DOMARKE-748757 format. One record per residue (C-alpha): x, y, z; residue in three letters. Coordinates in nm, 3 decimals, always signed. Example, Ala and Ser with C-alpha at 12.3 -4.5 7.8 and 13.67 -1.06 7.14 Angstrom:
+1.230, -0.450, +0.780, ALA;
+1.367, -0.106, +0.714, SER;
REM end
This chain:
-0.410, -1.039, +0.928, MET;
-0.552, -0.768, +0.703, TYR;
-0.554, -0.712, +0.329, GLN;
-0.462, -0.444, +0.076, VAL;
-0.637, -0.373, -0.252, LEU;
-0.531, -0.308, -0.609, SER;
-0.720, -0.049, -0.812, THR;
-0.909, -0.323, -0.994, GLU;
-1.002, -0.496, -0.667, GLN;
-1.125, -0.163, -0.527, THR;
-1.354, -0.106, -0.824, TYR;
-1.490, -0.462, -0.790, LEU;
-1.547, -0.407, -0.418, LEU;
-1.738, -0.083, -0.484, GLU;
-1.958, -0.267, -0.734, LYS;
-2.022, -0.546, -0.482, ASN;
-2.110, -0.294, -0.209, ILE;
-2.364, -0.121, -0.432, LEU;
-2.525, -0.456, -0.519, ASN;
-2.513, -0.602, -0.167, THR;
-2.660, -0.298, +0.008, TYR;
-2.879, -0.180, -0.280, GLN;
-2.711, +0.160, -0.266, MET;
-2.670, +0.429, -0.526, SER;
-2.326, +0.561, -0.615, VAL;
-2.433, +0.899, -0.476, GLU;
-2.524, +0.743, -0.140, SER;
-2.190, +0.568, -0.109, LEU;
-2.006, +0.889, -0.204, MET;
-2.203, +1.088, +0.055, ASN;
-2.108, +0.834, +0.321, GLU;
-1.744, +0.846, +0.211, ALA;
-1.736, +1.227, +0.227, GLY;
-1.887, +1.227, +0.575, GLN;
-1.647, +0.955, +0.695, ALA;
-1.346, +1.137, +0.550, ALA;
-1.447, +1.460, +0.726, TRP;
-1.498, +1.280, +1.059, ASN;
-1.164, +1.102, +1.041, GLN;
-0.979, +1.415, +0.936, MET;
-1.118, +1.615, +1.231, VAL;
-1.047, +1.329, +1.471, ASN;
-0.683, +1.289, +1.361, ILE;
-0.615, +1.660, +1.313, TYR;
-0.755, +1.710, +1.663, GLY;
-0.986, +2.007, +1.600, ALA;
-1.217, +2.170, +1.349, ILE;
-0.986, +2.390, +1.143, PRO;
-1.056, +2.759, +1.095, ASN;
-0.986, +2.750, +0.723, ASN;
-0.920, +2.498, +0.448, MET;
-0.822, +2.479, +0.085, CYS;
-0.967, +2.182, -0.106, VAL;
-0.818, +2.091, -0.445, PHE;
-1.062, +1.901, -0.666, VAL;
-0.979, +1.686, -0.967, GLY;
-1.185, +1.591, -1.268, SER;
-1.307, +1.248, -1.153, GLY;
-1.474, +1.069, -0.866, ASN;
-1.183, +1.137, -0.630, ASN;
-1.283, +1.502, -0.667, GLY;
-1.636, +1.409, -0.550, CYS;
-1.500, +1.276, -0.219, ASP;
-1.293, +1.592, -0.171, ALA;
-1.586, +1.819, -0.260, LEU;
-1.815, +1.639, -0.016, LEU;
-1.551, +1.680, +0.254, LEU;
-1.555, +2.055, +0.173, ALA;
-1.935, +2.048, +0.200, PHE;
-1.920, +1.905, +0.555, HIS;
-1.644, +2.149, +0.650, ALA;
-1.860, +2.446, +0.543, MET;
-2.151, +2.312, +0.750, HIS;
-1.914, +2.302, +1.049, ALA;
-1.834, +2.672, +1.000, GLY;
-1.495, +2.632, +0.831, VAL;
-1.389, +2.898, +0.581, LEU;
-1.328, +2.692, +0.266, VAL;
-1.164, +2.770, -0.066, ASP;
-1.239, +2.512, -0.337, VAL;
-1.007, +2.497, -0.636, VAL;
-1.109, +2.296, -0.944, GLN;
-0.766, +2.196, -1.072, VAL;
-0.871, +2.024, -1.396, SER;
-1.191, +2.032, -1.603, PRO;
-1.480, +1.828, -1.466, VAL;
-1.527, +1.490, -1.637, LYS;
-1.726, +1.293, -1.380, SER;
-2.106, +1.307, -1.412, THR;
-2.131, +1.270, -1.035, TYR;
-1.902, +1.568, -0.983, LEU;
-2.109, +1.775, -1.225, THR;
-2.423, +1.683, -1.031, ASN;
-2.261, +1.774, -0.700, LEU;
-2.191, +2.126, -0.818, TYR;
-2.544, +2.150, -0.962, ALA;
-2.719, +2.019, -0.648, ASN;
-2.515, +2.216, -0.395, HIS;
-2.506, +2.567, -0.535, SER;
-2.333, +2.708, -0.226, HIS;
-2.023, +2.503, -0.324, LEU;
-1.996, +2.721, -0.633, ASN;
-1.978, +3.026, -0.409, SER;
-1.643, +2.911, -0.266, VAL;
-1.490, +2.810, -0.600, LEU;
-1.180, +3.017, -0.661, THR;
-0.862, +3.031, -0.863, SER;
-0.699, +3.265, -0.612, GLU;
-0.583, +3.104, -0.290, PHE;
-0.332, +3.167, -0.014, LYS;
-0.010, +2.976, +0.045, ASP;
-0.105, +2.895, +0.406, THR;
-0.416, +2.725, +0.550, TYR;
-0.489, +2.521, +0.858, ASP;
-0.572, +2.223, +0.635, VAL;
-0.504, +2.160, +0.265, ILE;
-0.684, +1.873, +0.092, VAL;
-0.560, +1.684, -0.214, ASP;
-0.855, +1.535, -0.404, GLY;
-0.715, +1.562, -0.753, VAL;
-0.592, +1.234, -0.905, LEU;
-0.693, +0.935, -0.690, GLY;
-0.671, +0.564, -0.769, LEU;
-0.725, +0.576, -1.144, GLY;
-0.421, +0.790, -1.220, TYR;
-0.187, +0.658, -1.489, ILE;
+0.169, +0.795, -1.504, GLN;
+0.203, +1.044, -1.789, LYS;
+0.353, +1.381, -1.871, ASN;
+0.109, +1.656, -1.777, ASP;
+0.250, +2.004, -1.721, ASP;
-0.067, +2.131, -1.553, ILE;
-0.067, +1.849, -1.295, ILE;
+0.312, +1.860, -1.247, ASP;
+0.300, +2.235, -1.179, ASN;
+0.006, +2.193, -0.942, TRP;
+0.186, +1.920, -0.743, ILE;
+0.484, +2.150, -0.699, LYS;
+0.252, +2.429, -0.587, LEU;
+0.076, +2.195, -0.343, PHE;
+0.405, +2.080, -0.189, ASN;
+0.518, +2.442, -0.145, ASP;
+0.204, +2.539, +0.049, MET;
+0.196, +2.548, +0.430, HIS;
-0.058, +2.367, +0.643, GLY;
-0.171, +2.021, +0.752, TYR;
-0.205, +1.826, +0.428, LYS;
-0.461, +1.553, +0.367, VAL;
-0.494, +1.325, +0.063, ALA;
-0.813, +1.145, -0.033, ILE;
-0.754, +0.775, -0.113, ASP;
-0.388, +0.817, -0.220, ILE;
-0.159, +1.118, -0.265, PRO;
-0.186, +1.256, -0.617, SER;
+0.084, +1.128, -0.850, GLY;
+0.121, +0.790, -0.676, ILE;
+0.032, +0.477, -0.872, ASP;
-0.215, +0.289, -0.650, ALA;
-0.095, -0.049, -0.778, ASN;
+0.277, +0.001, -0.716, SER;
+0.351, +0.321, -0.522, GLY;
+0.564, +0.431, -0.818, PHE;
+0.573, +0.801, -0.902, SER;
+0.788, +1.058, -1.077, LYS;
+0.630, +1.346, -0.885, GLN;
+0.376, +1.328, -0.605, PHE;
+0.199, +1.520, -0.330, CYS;
+0.362, +1.477, +0.010, SER;
+0.098, +1.478, +0.285, VAL;
+0.056, +1.439, +0.659, ASP;
-0.249, +1.216, +0.636, LEU;
-0.404, +0.992, +0.373, THR;
-0.766, +0.888, +0.421, ILE;
-0.852, +0.587, +0.208, THR;
-1.166, +0.374, +0.192, PHE;
-1.247, +0.009, +0.274, PHE;
-0.882, -0.108, +0.299, ALA;
-0.529, +0.021, +0.227, PRO;
-0.405, +0.012, -0.132, LYS;
-0.090, -0.157, -0.261, ILE;
+0.061, +0.180, -0.351, GLY;
+0.052, +0.295, +0.012, HIS;
+0.332, +0.049, +0.092, PHE;
+0.559, +0.032, -0.212, PHE;
+0.818, +0.258, -0.375, SER;
+0.778, +0.630, -0.293, VAL;
+0.417, +0.566, -0.191, GLY;
+0.547, +0.425, +0.136, LYS;
+0.683, +0.764, +0.243, SER;
+0.428, +0.992, +0.073, ALA;
+0.216, +1.015, +0.388, GLN;
+0.309, +1.029, +0.756, LYS;
-0.016, +0.861, +0.860, LYS;
-0.267, +0.636, +0.684, LEU;
-0.628, +0.607, +0.798, SER;
-0.899, +0.378, +0.657, VAL;
-1.265, +0.487, +0.646, ALA;
-1.570, +0.267, +0.576, LEU;
-1.391, -0.048, +0.690, ARG;
-1.726, -0.210, +0.768, HIS;
-1.795, -0.250, +0.396, TYR;
-1.479, -0.447, +0.327, TYR;
-1.501, -0.791, +0.167, GLN;
-1.199, -1.026, +0.136, PRO;
-1.087, -0.944, -0.217, LEU;
-0.731, -0.821, -0.169, GLY;
-0.382, -0.948, -0.089, TYR;
-0.295, -1.065, +0.263, ASP;
-0.060, -0.848, +0.468, VAL;
+0.143, -1.067, +0.699, ILE;
+0.138, -1.002, +1.071, ARG;
+0.322, -1.183, +1.351, TYR;
+0.217, -1.540, +1.424, VAL;
+0.370, -1.731, +1.714, SER;
+0.548, -2.043, +1.591, LEU;
+0.636, -2.333, +1.827, PRO;
+0.934, -2.287, +2.056, SER;
+1.191, -2.560, +2.103, LYS;
+1.065, -2.848, +2.322, PRO;
+1.223, -2.894, +2.665, ALA;
+1.408, -3.206, +2.551, TYR;
+1.541, -3.186, +2.199, VAL;
+1.859, -3.269, +2.010, HIS;
+2.020, -3.007, +1.787, LYS;
+1.975, -3.230, +1.481, TYR;
+1.602, -3.227, +1.547, GLU;
+1.593, -2.846, +1.509, CYS;
+1.699, -2.843, +1.148, GLY;
+2.031, -2.785, +0.983, ASN;
+2.152, -2.511, +0.750, VAL;
+2.444, -2.510, +0.509, CYS;
+2.550, -2.173, +0.367, VAL;
+2.774, -2.173, +0.059, ILE;
+2.920, -1.833, -0.022, GLY;
+3.205, -1.599, +0.050, GLY;
+3.435, -1.550, -0.247, SER;
+3.760, -1.361, -0.187, ASP;
+3.686, -1.025, -0.024, GLY;
+3.316, -1.101, +0.037, MET;
+3.344, -1.356, +0.315, GLU;
+3.121, -1.161, +0.554, GLY;
+2.804, -1.209, +0.350, ALA;
+2.783, -1.584, +0.403, GLY;
+2.887, -1.544, +0.764, PHE;
+2.588, -1.313, +0.824, LEU;
+2.351, -1.565, +0.663, SER;
+2.487, -1.862, +0.857, ALA;
+2.482, -1.679, +1.188, LEU;
+2.130, -1.545, +1.128, ALA;
+2.006, -1.901, +1.066, ALA;
+2.158, -2.009, +1.396, LEU;
+2.013, -1.708, +1.579, ARG;
+1.656, -1.789, +1.475, VAL;
+1.679, -2.142, +1.606, GLY;
+1.836, -2.375, +1.352, ALA;
+2.007, -2.655, +1.544, GLY;
+2.317, -2.643, +1.327, LEU;
+2.451, -2.389, +1.079, SER;
+2.769, -2.449, +0.884, LYS;
+2.945, -2.201, +0.654, TYR;
+3.124, -2.342, +0.349, HIS;
+3.321, -2.053, +0.199, TYR;
+3.509, -2.031, -0.130, LEU;
+3.758, -1.767, -0.019, SER;
+4.126, -1.852, -0.014, SER;
+4.179, -1.612, +0.277, ASN;
+4.211, -1.714, +0.639, HIS;
+3.903, -1.577, +0.813, ILE;
+3.800, -1.575, +1.179, SER;
+3.433, -1.647, +1.245, PHE;
+3.204, -1.659, +1.545, ASP;
+3.302, -1.963, +1.757, PRO;
+2.939, -2.084, +1.764, SER;
+2.952, -2.129, +1.387, LEU;
+3.119, -2.418, +1.208, MET;
+3.310, -2.307, +0.899, ALA;
+3.528, -2.471, +0.636, CYS;
+3.631, -2.437, +0.271, ASN;
+3.377, -2.551, +0.013, TYR;
+3.470, -2.881, -0.150, LYS;
+3.284, -3.080, -0.413, LYS;
+3.350, -3.395, -0.212, GLU;
+3.126, -3.261, +0.067, ASN;
+2.812, -3.254, -0.152, ILE;
+2.683, -3.592, -0.029, PRO;
+2.700, -3.462, +0.328, SER;
+2.482, -3.162, +0.235, TYR;
+2.212, -3.395, +0.113, ILE;
+2.235, -3.631, +0.409, GLN;
+2.291, -3.392, +0.697, LYS;
+2.160, -3.049, +0.599, HIS;
+1.793, -2.978, +0.556, THR;
+1.842, -2.636, +0.392, VAL;
+2.124, -2.520, +0.166, CYS;
+2.184, -2.150, +0.098, VAL;
+2.375, -2.056, -0.218, ILE;
+2.485, -1.709, -0.317, GLY;
+2.580, -1.470, -0.034, PRO;
+2.912, -1.310, -0.128, GLY;
+2.977, -1.529, -0.434, LEU;
+3.136, -1.386, -0.745, ASN;
+3.011, -1.503, -1.084, LYS;
+3.279, -1.769, -1.134, TYR;
+3.231, -1.929, -0.793, ASP;
+2.851, -1.904, -0.817, ALA;
+2.849, -2.096, -1.145, LYS;
+3.080, -2.361, -1.000, LEU;
+2.856, -2.422, -0.701, VAL;
+2.521, -2.391, -0.875, LEU;
+2.620, -2.630, -1.156, ASP;
+2.709, -2.889, -0.892, GLN;
+2.397, -2.848, -0.676, LEU;
+2.102, -2.718, -0.877, ILE;
+1.993, -3.067, -0.990, HIS;
+2.040, -3.230, -0.648, LYS;
+1.750, -3.325, -0.424, ASP;
+1.806, -3.029, -0.192, LEU;
+1.598, -2.759, -0.031, THR;
+1.768, -2.444, -0.162, LEU;
+1.762, -2.075, -0.077, ILE;
+1.914, -1.875, -0.362, LEU;
+2.035, -1.519, -0.324, ASP;
+2.287, -1.262, -0.446, ALA;
+2.564, -1.426, -0.655, GLY;
+2.341, -1.718, -0.751, ALA;
+2.124, -1.486, -0.962, PHE;
+2.419, -1.395, -1.184, MET;
+2.428, -1.750, -1.323, VAL;
+2.072, -1.877, -1.271, LEU;
+1.899, -1.994, -1.592, PRO;
+1.624, -1.765, -1.722, THR;
+1.377, -2.039, -1.629, SER;
+1.402, -2.363, -1.430, PHE;
+1.156, -2.602, -1.268, ASP;
+1.256, -2.620, -0.902, PHE;
+0.938, -2.813, -0.823, ASN;
+0.873, -2.611, -0.505, ASN;
+1.197, -2.701, -0.329, ARG;
+1.369, -2.364, -0.351, CYS;
+1.314, -2.004, -0.237, VAL;
+1.441, -1.724, -0.463, LEU;
+1.505, -1.395, -0.282, THR;
+1.586, -1.132, -0.548, PRO;
+1.589, -0.758, -0.498, HIS;
+1.449, -0.532, -0.771, VAL;
+1.763, -0.530, -0.986, GLY;
+1.806, -0.907, -0.966, GLU;
+1.438, -0.964, -1.047, ALA;
+1.467, -0.733, -1.349, ALA;
+1.767, -0.929, -1.479, LYS;
+1.588, -1.263, -1.436, LEU;
+1.280, -1.131, -1.618, LEU;
+1.472, -0.945, -1.888, GLY;
+1.302, -0.614, -1.803, VAL;
+1.404, -0.276, -1.661, SER;
+1.425, -0.196, -1.292, ASN;
+1.144, +0.056, -1.341, ASP;
+0.920, -0.220, -1.472, TYR;
+0.968, -0.425, -1.154, VAL;
+0.918, -0.118, -0.933, ILE;
+0.600, -0.032, -1.125, SER;
+0.471, -0.391, -1.123, ASN;
+0.598, -0.561, -0.806, PRO;
+0.322, -0.820, -0.768, ILE;
+0.308, -0.904, -1.137, ASP;
+0.689, -0.940, -1.142, SER;
+0.687, -1.179, -0.846, ALA;
+0.408, -1.386, -1.005, LEU;
+0.605, -1.410, -1.330, LYS;
+0.914, -1.530, -1.142, LEU;
+0.703, -1.789, -0.962, ASN;
+0.578, -1.917, -1.296, LYS;
+0.926, -1.922, -1.453, LEU;
+1.088, -2.114, -1.167, PHE;
+0.794, -2.307, -1.018, GLN;
+0.898, -2.224, -0.664, THR;
+0.833, -1.961, -0.393, PRO;
+0.953, -1.605, -0.456, ILE;
+1.052, -1.338, -0.203, VAL;
+1.080, -1.012, -0.400, LEU;
+1.258, -0.754, -0.186, LYS;
+1.163, -0.389, -0.227, SER;
+1.039, -0.107, -0.001, SER;
+0.787, -0.373, +0.101, SER;
+0.820, -0.742, +0.021, THR;
+0.609, -0.957, -0.213, VAL;
+0.587, -1.329, -0.138, LEU;
+0.444, -1.577, -0.386, VAL;
+0.385, -1.934, -0.271, PHE;
+0.195, -2.170, -0.504, ASN;
+0.074, -1.865, -0.700, SER;
-0.072, -1.710, -0.380, GLU;
+0.044, -1.354, -0.306, VAL;
+0.108, -1.212, +0.039, SER;
+0.287, -0.895, +0.145, LEU;
+0.513, -0.783, +0.428, VAL;
+0.490, -0.404, +0.460, VAL;
+0.660, -0.336, +0.793, ASP;
+1.016, -0.283, +0.673, GLY;
+1.178, +0.059, +0.652, CYS;
+1.480, +0.232, +0.504, SER;
+1.696, +0.127, +0.802, LEU;
+1.714, -0.214, +0.634, LEU;
+1.863, -0.062, +0.318, ALA;
+2.218, -0.145, +0.419, THR;
+2.490, -0.379, +0.294, ALA;
+2.437, -0.731, +0.426, GLY;
+2.072, -0.685, +0.522, SER;
+1.961, -0.919, +0.244, GLY;
+2.214, -1.181, +0.358, ASP;
+2.061, -1.168, +0.706, VAL;
+1.713, -1.217, +0.558, LEU;
+1.835, -1.517, +0.357, THR;
+1.972, -1.674, +0.674, GLY;
+1.649, -1.609, +0.864, ILE;
+1.446, -1.778, +0.588, ILE;
+1.682, -2.076, +0.589, ALA;
+1.665, -2.104, +0.968, GLY;
+1.285, -2.089, +0.975, TYR;
+1.250, -2.350, +0.701, ILE;
+1.502, -2.574, +0.878, ALA;
+1.300, -2.554, +1.200, ARG;
+0.942, -2.543, +1.074, TYR;
+0.951, -2.700, +0.730, GLY;
+0.910, -2.574, +0.375, PHE;
+0.578, -2.398, +0.433, THR;
+0.419, -2.070, +0.334, LYS;
+0.383, -1.968, +0.698, GLN;
+0.750, -2.036, +0.778, ALA;
+0.867, -1.817, +0.488, ILE;
+0.616, -1.541, +0.570, GLU;
+0.717, -1.529, +0.935, GLN;
+1.086, -1.524, +0.843, ALA;
+1.035, -1.219, +0.622, VAL;
+0.819, -1.054, +0.888, TYR;
+1.089, -1.122, +1.149, LYS;
+1.342, -0.938, +0.932, HIS;
+1.109, -0.645, +0.864, ALA;
+1.030, -0.610, +1.234, ALA;
+1.397, -0.536, +1.304, LEU;
+1.318, -0.181, +1.191, CYS;
+1.182, -0.113, +1.539, SER;
+1.537, -0.138, +1.671, TYR;
+1.713, +0.197, +1.726, LYS;
+1.445, +0.408, +1.564, LYS;
+1.568, +0.703, +1.359, ASN;
+1.927, +0.579, +1.369, LYS;
+2.137, +0.388, +1.122, SER;
+2.175, +0.012, +1.139, LEU;
+2.440, -0.219, +1.000, ILE;
+2.386, -0.585, +0.918, ALA;
+2.566, -0.716, +1.226, SER;
+2.326, -0.511, +1.440, ASP;
+2.039, -0.701, +1.277, LEU;
+2.192, -1.038, +1.360, VAL;
+2.240, -0.937, +1.725, LYS;
+1.879, -0.827, +1.742, ARG;
+1.740, -1.167, +1.633, LEU;
REM end
């Protein structure tokens, strides 16, 4: 398991490093510049013949300028471009103490270099309208060469990955640990490769990123009712497949029994390994007695969702709520940690009464607010996934755009239900379920997937 940092956590870590090692800011910056140069050369595979280094007004510009300093010492022909007026005292001192850096300062540069370095905005950037920066980002993206960003590509919000316009790079070199913005929104695709320098200074201050953990396999002698049971309630007319995907996914990941109760009036054929029947209010006692996990929502229209949720929300049931359930869910409700809510960005925005952009710009804060409103675990689905369990945040960052397909969320809901049925209502069970879903991206790389492919891959 490793961790990622917010901007605030990064600043706190830097302060702790300076105190712990009795270092000056200048010493830490010098080490960062050297480390960035070493990693760039190692990943690029050679010392480039020429470079263009774009420098911003703050401390991110210091790291870029120090990288230029080491490049010049290695014999690289360097052009340094100061994009915005210097504001950082440390940057001012760098120019003053290394006069030969001034000799390569230029406002005239070519459109092609071996390596082009983005050291302009960094972690402290706040989204705003700035014609100078917007024009420079366009210019940067139009240039030709191997592109490297220091800490995070300019234009990307380090706390969310959100951006209206950003530098697209081949490599990002960040320090101590990855940042949240490297894995969310457009930040996830802004760089082809991410490398972390100065890892040895890291202290556990960030959010956990979930990796694979082996959970117990089924014992040699076991009855199906000892492996947990799942009941999926969904499938209004014309949307029967959603609940089917959830129920089958739960079975695929090891639930002993998975039954699909659908509200459709149509005659539907399902997988023979899956039990299926029409939803009836009279069956509610059997859900409580026989089923350990009840899924509500996949493929439900608003009318059917309200019917089912009104009948079950107050029952002593372990619930997984998704899709149609969010259309009729109260704006707050105390589930007392017996339910998992699995909203995507739009559903989360509706529950919080905010815009989609707010959720995209504040994914962790949004998930924490939902956890507080409903007093139960949250799985907020986005380009990466935020999990909140008892106010503790963890992240799954391994998913990719192949999972952005109709029915993918229904499969995830079924996986979560199956894992909870088998392993109990625990943080680890939910985390590993989400990781299992994200890991399906490794299937058929660079090709499209449909939801039934995901189920077969489980």
